[in-house]
C-alpha positions in Angstrom: -95.3 9.7 48.1 -94.6 8.9 44.5 -96.9 11.2 42.5 -97.4 9.0 39.4 -96.8 5.5 38.3 -97.6 3.2 35.3 -99.6 0.1 36.5 -100.2 -3.1 34.7 -103.0 -5.3 36.1 -102.9 -9.0 35.6 -106.6 -9.9 36.3 -107.5 -13.1 38.0 -109.8 -14.6 40.6 -108.8 -12.2 43.3 -109.2 -8.9 41.4 -109.9 -7.4 38.0 -109.0 -4.2 36.3 -112.4 -2.4 37.0 -111.9 -3.0 40.7 -108.4 -1.6 40.6 -109.6 1.5 38.7 -112.4 2.1 41.2 -110.1 1.6 44.2 -107.6 4.1 42.9 -110.0 6.6 41.4 -109.7 9.1 44.3 -106.1 8.2 45.3 -103.8 11.2 45.8 -101.6 10.0 42.9 -101.7 9.9 39.1 -101.9 6.2 38.1 -101.9 5.1 34.4 -103.7 1.7 34.5 -103.8 -0.9 31.8 -104.6 -4.6 31.7 -102.5 -7.6 30.5 -103.6 -11.2 30.8 -101.4 -13.8 32.4 -100.6 -15.4 29.0 -99.0 -12.2 27.8 -97.0 -11.4 30.9 -93.9 -13.0 29.5 -93.8 -10.3 26.8 -94.0 -7.4 29.3 -90.9 -5.2 29.0 -89.3 -3.8 32.1 -89.7 -0.3 30.7 -93.5 -0.7 30.0 -94.6 -0.2 33.6 -93.5 0.7 37.2 -95.6 -1.8 39.1 -97.6 -4.9 38.4 -100.8 -5.7 40.3 -101.3 -9.5 40.4 -104.9 -10.8 40.5 -103.6 -14.3 39.9 -101.7 -16.4 42.4 -97.9 -15.5 42.2 -97.1 -19.1 41.4 -98.9 -18.6 38.0 -96.3 -16.1 36.9 -93.3 -17.6 38.8 -90.7 -17.3 36.0 -91.6 -13.7 35.2 -91.4 -12.6 38.8 -87.7 -13.5 38.8 -87.1 -11.3 35.8 -89.1 -8.4 37.3 -87.2 -8.6 40.5 -84.8 -5.7 39.8 -86.8 -3.5 37.6 -90.6 -3.7 38.4 -92.4 -3.5 41.7 -95.0 -6.3 42.3 -98.1 -6.0 44.5 -100.0 -9.3 45.0 -103.7 -9.1 45.9 -104.5 -12.1 48.2 -108.0 -13.4 48.7 -107.0 -14.9 52.1 -104.5 -13.7 54.6 -103.0 -16.9 56.0 -99.3 -16.8 57.0 -98.7 -19.6 54.5 -100.2 -17.6 51.6 -98.3 -14.5 52.5 -95.0 -16.3 53.0 -95.4 -18.1 49.6 -96.2 -14.8 47.7 -93.2 -13.0 49.2 -90.8 -15.9 48.5 -92.0 -15.9 44.9 -91.0 -12.3 44.5 -93.9 -10.1 45.5 -92.8 -6.8 47.0 -96.0 -6.0 48.8 -99.2 -7.8 49.7 -102.7 -6.4 49.8 -105.7 -8.4 51.2 -108.7 -8.3 48.9 -110.7 -6.9 51.8 -108.5 -3.8 52.0 -108.4 -2.9 48.3 -111.3 -0.5 48.4 -110.4 1.0 51.7 -107.1 2.6 50.5 -105.1 -0.5 51.1 -104.2 -0.9 47.5 -102.9 2.6 47.2 -100.8 2.2 50.3 -99.4 -1.1 49.0 -98.6 0.4 45.6 -96.8 3.4 47.2 -94.9 1.1 49.6 -93.8 -1.2 46.7 -92.7 1.7 44.5 -90.7 3.3 47.2 -89.0 0.1 48.1 -88.3 -0.8 44.5 -86.8 2.7 43.9 -84.7 2.5 47.0 -83.4 -0.9 46.1 -82.6 0.3 42.5 -80.7 3.3 44.0 -78.8 1.0 46.3 -77.9 -1.2 43.3 -76.7 1.8 41.4 -74.6 2.9 44.3 -73.1 -0.6 44.7 -72.4 -0.8 41.0 -70.8 2.6 40.9 -68.7 1.8 44.0 -67.4 -1.3 42.2 -66.7 0.7 39.1 -64.8 3.4 41.0 -62.8 0.6 42.8 -61.9 -0.9 39.4 -60.9 2.5 38.1 -58.7 3.2 41.1 -57.0 -0.2 40.7 -56.5 0.4 36.9 -55.1 3.9 37.5 -52.7 2.6 40.1 -51.0 0.5 37.4 -50.3 3.6 35.2 -47.0 5.3 35.5 -47.2 8.2 33.1 -49.8 10.9 32.5 -50.7 9.8 29.0 -51.5 6.3 30.2 -53.6 7.8 33.0 -55.6 9.8 30.5 -56.2 6.7 28.3 -57.3 4.7 31.3 -59.8 7.4 32.3 -61.3 7.5 28.9 -61.6 3.7 28.6 -63.5 3.6 31.9 -65.7 6.6 31.2 -67.0 4.9 28.1 -68.1 1.9 30.1 -69.3 3.7 33.3 -70.5 7.2 32.9 -73.4 6.8 30.5 -72.3 9.7 28.4 -73.4 10.3 24.8 -70.2 12.0 23.9 -67.2 14.0 25.2 -63.5 14.0 25.3 -60.3 14.8 27.2 -58.3 17.9 26.5 -54.7 18.5 27.5 -53.6 22.1 28.4 -50.6 23.5 26.4 -47.5 24.6 28.2 -48.2 28.2 27.5 -51.7 27.8 29.0 -53.3 29.2 25.9 -54.6 26.1 24.1 -56.5 22.9 24.8 -55.7 19.9 22.6 -58.2 17.0 22.3 -56.3 13.7 22.9 -59.2 11.3 23.3 -63.0 11.1 22.6 -66.0 9.4 24.1 -68.6 8.4 21.5 -68.3 11.7 19.6 -69.5 12.3 16.1 -66.7 13.1 13.6 -68.0 16.7 13.0 -68.1 17.6 16.7 -64.7 16.0 17.3 -63.1 18.0 14.4 -64.6 21.2 15.8 -62.9 20.7 19.2 -59.5 19.3 18.2 -57.7 22.5 19.3 -59.5 25.1 21.4 -58.2 28.4 22.8 -58.7 28.6 26.5 -61.2 31.5 26.0 -63.4 29.5 23.6 -67.2 29.6 24.5 -67.2 25.9 25.5 -67.9 24.3 28.9 -64.4 22.6 28.9 -62.7 25.9 28.3 -64.8 27.6 31.1 -63.8 24.7 33.4 -60.1 25.2 32.6 -60.4 29.0 33.4 -62.3 28.3 36.6 -60.3 25.3 37.7 -63.4 23.7 39.2 -65.9 21.0 38.5 -68.8 22.3 36.4 -72.3 20.8 35.7 -75.4 21.6 33.8 -77.7 18.8 35.1 -80.8 19.7 32.9 -81.5 21.1 29.5 -82.6 24.5 30.8 -79.2 25.1 32.5 -77.4 23.8 29.4 -79.2 26.2 27.1 -78.7 29.1 29.4 -75.0 28.6 30.4 -73.6 26.7 27.4 -75.5 27.4 24.2 -72.5 26.5 22.1 -72.8 22.8 23.2 -76.5 22.7 22.4 -75.9 24.3 19.0 -73.2 21.7 18.3 -75.1 18.7 19.7 -78.8 19.5 19.7 -79.8 16.2 21.5 -77.7 17.1 24.6 -79.7 17.5 27.8 -76.9 17.8 30.4 -73.1 18.1 30.6 -70.2 18.2 33.0 -66.6 19.3 32.9 -64.1 18.1 35.4 -60.5 19.5 35.8 -57.5 17.2 36.3 -54.8 18.9 38.3 -51.1 18.2 38.2 -48.7 18.0 41.2 -48.3 21.8 41.2 -52.1 22.2 41.5 -52.4 23.6 37.9 -55.1 22.3 35.6 -53.3 19.8 33.3 -56.4 18.4 31.5 -60.1 18.6 31.2 -62.7 15.8 31.0 -65.9 17.1 29.3 -69.0 14.9 28.9 -72.4 15.5 27.4 -75.6 13.4 28.2 -78.9 12.9 26.4 -80.7 12.6 29.7 -81.0 14.7 32.8 -78.5 14.1 35.6 -79.8 13.5 39.2 -77.8 14.4 42.3 -76.4 10.8 42.7 -75.1 10.8 39.1 -73.5 14.2 39.5 -71.8 13.1 42.7 -70.5 9.9 41.0 -69.1 12.0 38.1 -67.5 14.5 40.5 -65.9 11.6 42.4 -64.7 10.1 39.1 -62.9 13.4 38.3 -61.4 13.6 41.8 -59.9 10.1 41.4 -58.6 11.2 38.0 -56.9 14.2 39.5 -55.3 12.0 42.2 -53.9 9.7 39.5 -52.8 12.7 37.4 -50.9 14.2 40.3 -49.2 10.9 41.1 -48.1 10.3 37.5 -47.0 13.9 37.1 -44.9 13.7 40.3 -43.4 10.4 39.1 -42.5 11.9 35.8 -40.9 14.9 37.6 -38.9 12.6 39.8 -37.7 10.7 36.7 -36.8 13.9 35.0 -34.9 15.1 38.1 -33.0 11.8 38.2 -32.0 12.2 34.5 -31.2 15.9 35.2 -28.8 15.1 38.0 -27.1 12.3 36.1 -26.6 14.5 33.1 -25.5 17.4 35.3 -22.8 15.4 36.9 -21.6 14.0 33.6 -21.5 17.5 31.9 -19.9 19.2 34.9 -17.1 16.6 34.9 -16.7 17.0 31.1 -16.7 20.8 31.1 -14.4 21.3 34.1 -11.8 18.7 33.0 -10.1 20.9 30.4 -9.7 24.1 32.4 -8.6 22.1 35.4 -6.0 20.4 33.3 -4.8 23.8 32.1 -4.5 25.1 35.7 -2.7 21.9 36.7 -0.2 22.3 33.8 0.2 26.0 34.6 1.0 25.2 38.2 3.6 22.6 37.1 5.1 25.2 34.9 5.2 27.8 37.6 7.1 25.4 39.9 9.7 24.7 37.2 10.1 28.2 35.7 11.5 31.4 37.0 8.6 33.8 37.5 10.5 36.6 35.7 10.6 34.5 32.5 6.9 33.4 32.6 5.4 34.4 29.2 2.2 36.3 28.8 0.6 33.4 26.8 0.8 31.1 29.8 -0.7 33.7 32.1 -3.5 34.2 29.5 -4.3 30.5 29.4 -4.5 30.4 33.2 -6.8 33.4 33.3 -9.1 31.9 30.7 -9.2 28.6 32.5 -10.1 30.4 35.7 -12.9 32.3 33.9 -14.3 29.1 32.4 -14.5 27.5 35.8 -16.1 30.6 37.2 -18.7 30.6 34.4 -19.6 26.9 35.0 -19.9 27.6 38.8 -22.1 30.7 38.2 -24.4 28.7 35.9 -24.8 26.0 38.5 -25.4 28.5 41.2 -28.2 30.2 39.1 -29.6 26.9 38.1 -30.0 25.8 41.7 -31.8 28.9 42.7 -33.9 29.0 39.6 -35.2 25.5 40.1 -36.2 26.4 43.7 -37.9 29.6 42.5 -35.3 31.6 44.5 -33.5 33.6 41.7 -33.3 36.9 43.5 -33.5 40.2 41.7 -32.9 43.7 43.1 -34.9 46.2 41.2 -33.7 49.7 40.5 -34.5 52.3 37.9 -32.3 51.6 34.9 -32.0 53.6 31.7 -32.1 50.9 29.0 -30.0 52.9 26.5 -27.1 52.9 28.9 -27.5 49.2 29.6 -27.5 48.4 25.9 -24.5 50.7 25.2 -22.4 49.0 27.9 -23.4 45.5 26.6 -22.4 46.3 23.0 -19.1 47.8 24.1 -18.2 44.5 25.8 -19.4 42.3 23.0 -17.6 44.3 20.3 -14.4 44.0 22.3 -14.8 40.2 22.5 -15.9 39.8 18.8 -14.3 42.6 16.8 -15.2 40.9 13.4 -18.9 41.0 14.0 -21.2 44.0 13.3 -23.6 45.0 16.1 -26.5 47.4 15.9 -29.0 48.8 18.4 -32.4 50.5 17.9 -34.6 51.9 20.7 -38.1 53.2 20.0 -37.8 55.3 23.1 -34.2 56.4 23.9 -35.3 57.7 27.3 -37.0 54.4 28.4 -36.4 53.4 32.0 -37.3 50.1 33.6 -37.5 49.0 37.2 -35.2 46.0 36.8 -32.1 44.3 38.2 -29.6 45.8 35.8 -26.8 43.2 36.3 -29.3 40.3 35.9 -30.8 41.7 32.7 -27.3 42.4 31.4 -26.5 38.7 32.1 -29.5 37.6 30.2 -28.9 39.8 27.2 -25.2 38.9 27.3 -26.2 35.2 27.0 -28.5 36.1 24.0 -25.7 38.1 22.3 -23.2 35.3 22.8 -25.7 32.8 21.2 -26.3 35.2 18.3 -22.5 35.3 17.6 -22.1 31.6 18.1 -24.9 30.5 15.8 -25.4 33.6 13.6 -24.1 34.4 10.1 -20.7 36.3 10.6 -21.4 38.5 7.6 -24.8 39.8 8.8 -25.4 42.2 11.7 -26.6 41.2 15.2 -29.2 43.7 16.4 -30.8 44.7 19.7 -34.3 46.1 19.3 -36.0 47.8 22.2 -39.7 48.6 22.1 -43.0 48.0 23.9 -46.1 45.8 23.6 -49.0 46.9 25.8 -47.8 47.0 29.4 -44.5 45.3 28.6 -41.2 46.4 27.3 -39.6 44.1 24.7 -35.9 43.7 24.3 -35.1 41.6 21.2 -31.8 40.1 20.1 -31.9 39.3 16.4 -29.5 37.6 14.1 -29.4 35.8 10.7 -28.2 32.3 10.2 -29.5 28.7 10.3 -33.2 28.6 11.0 -34.1 26.8 14.3 -36.6 24.0 13.6 -40.1 24.4 15.2 -39.7 21.3 17.3 -36.5 22.7 18.8 -38.0 26.1 19.5 -40.3 24.4 22.0 -37.4 23.1 24.1 -34.8 25.8 23.7 -35.4 27.3 27.1 -35.1 24.0 28.9 -31.9 23.0 30.8 -29.2 21.6 28.6 -30.8 22.8 25.3 -28.0 23.6 22.8 -27.9 24.9 19.3 -27.3 22.8 16.2 -23.6 23.6 16.2 -23.0 20.8 18.6 -21.3 20.8 22.0 -19.9 24.2 23.0 -16.9 24.0 25.3 -17.3 25.3 28.8 -21.1 25.6 28.5 -23.6 23.4 30.4 -26.4 24.4 28.0 -28.0 26.4 30.8 -27.8 29.9 29.2 -31.3 30.2 27.7 -32.8 28.5 30.7 -31.3 31.1 32.9 -32.4 33.9 30.5 -36.0 32.7 30.8 -35.8 32.4 34.6 -34.3 35.9 34.9 -37.2 37.3 32.8 -39.8 35.4 34.9 -38.2 36.6 38.2 -39.0 40.1 36.9 -42.6 39.1 36.2 -42.0 38.7 32.4 -40.9 36.0 30.1 -38.6 35.0 27.2 -39.7 33.7 23.8 -38.0 32.7 20.6 -38.9 32.8 16.9 -37.0 31.7 13.8 -37.8 31.6 10.1 -36.0 31.8 6.8 -37.5 35.3 6.0 -37.4 36.8 9.4 -34.2 35.4 10.9 -33.9 34.3 14.5 -35.0 36.5 17.4 -35.0 36.0 21.2 -37.2 38.4 23.1 -37.3 39.4 26.7 -40.6 40.7 27.9 -40.5 42.8 31.0 -43.1 44.9 32.9 -42.9 48.6 32.1 -41.9 50.8 35.0 -44.9 52.4 36.7 
């Protein structure tokens, strides 16, 4: 039973307002009854009432019945009960019929309840149909998007038209998983938009909480919103409900968050619709992310083949010429310079092959490490001994906060990573300034930092230095695929750590390995 309803009575020969009031006086429902004459029916707004009781023949308000059809239930009181009268009233748009003889015997209450239930069920069905159509349109529109940014734009465009939200936005998660950047808004005021342009993932917002949980979140009514998300209520006092929906990429990570606020309560159907909207958005995000990864892999393979061919050509030519020389020269008269060139060519080919081997395993997440207890002081000493021999004109320094520090690491792998960093420091650093290795700790991590002075690395380049093929500003380096820093990062990550870079005019350039401290 519907507990309450607003009733407008259009009095006529069949029934008047006093009779209606009397008939419903003891009904188990709260009815708000008012009267409107037939001449004023045309001005009745759909939001003014839930049901109209007609005391006039339905034909007298034929045109208005058509307009009420979707929004207002209509009960026609009939003086007679002939099949013709009943059929005519229903054809004109009445939802329920009540014979005049049954009005005072509970018949009017039953007819009102039946009409209201029917009207609300039909309205719910229309909402479902409309939402299904909207979701189908969204799915078709998203299928035409090939990149993630276009998917996000498409989602926001459709949210504005479909969801009924008073405000909100879409935030993209940063690569380091520490920040959320607002890339699109839905009906947001300038002040609230500015406050949410860049949010830390631990911010007291619903969107940030959704990112941390990785699950759909909803506060369907004001009481839940005030209890669980007071920050949103403080920022937007008119808000009554809110949702946050994660969009996952092809690896299952949260790539973006859709957050919406509403100035109305959300019923179960609306929440289900919004949840499905987010799931469709996730499917499209995964597809576009996968497509972008496939494109990146295609470019990666093309560039790899090109660079391998380029970087192997010179050492292979040297080997070929050396073999020709061996064939035409008495081995006893072979000079040391030729042998040295052949050895360097062999080393260069070995380096390229080693980088390719590490690259293959790193991209599969299979870069193996064999942990042993290693005294860092001895590791640094051996590294500096080798680099000083290779670059006698450079000055190298080392400083350890704890000379007795031991780490559970793969010594040769960490030596490889630090060797790459030292080689870069020599290659791009100032030859008249020292290159330093600084070993310390930060919380539960050991830090091994290689520092040099020289040309500052631009901020936009810092973000991509650890990607495959990233090279310094000095241009192409012979016999280098540009994989060195990528391999450095992957070695650190295989140990449960990471690699970072910083560069400034005042502080110089520093590459830092962060590794878990030995337990």
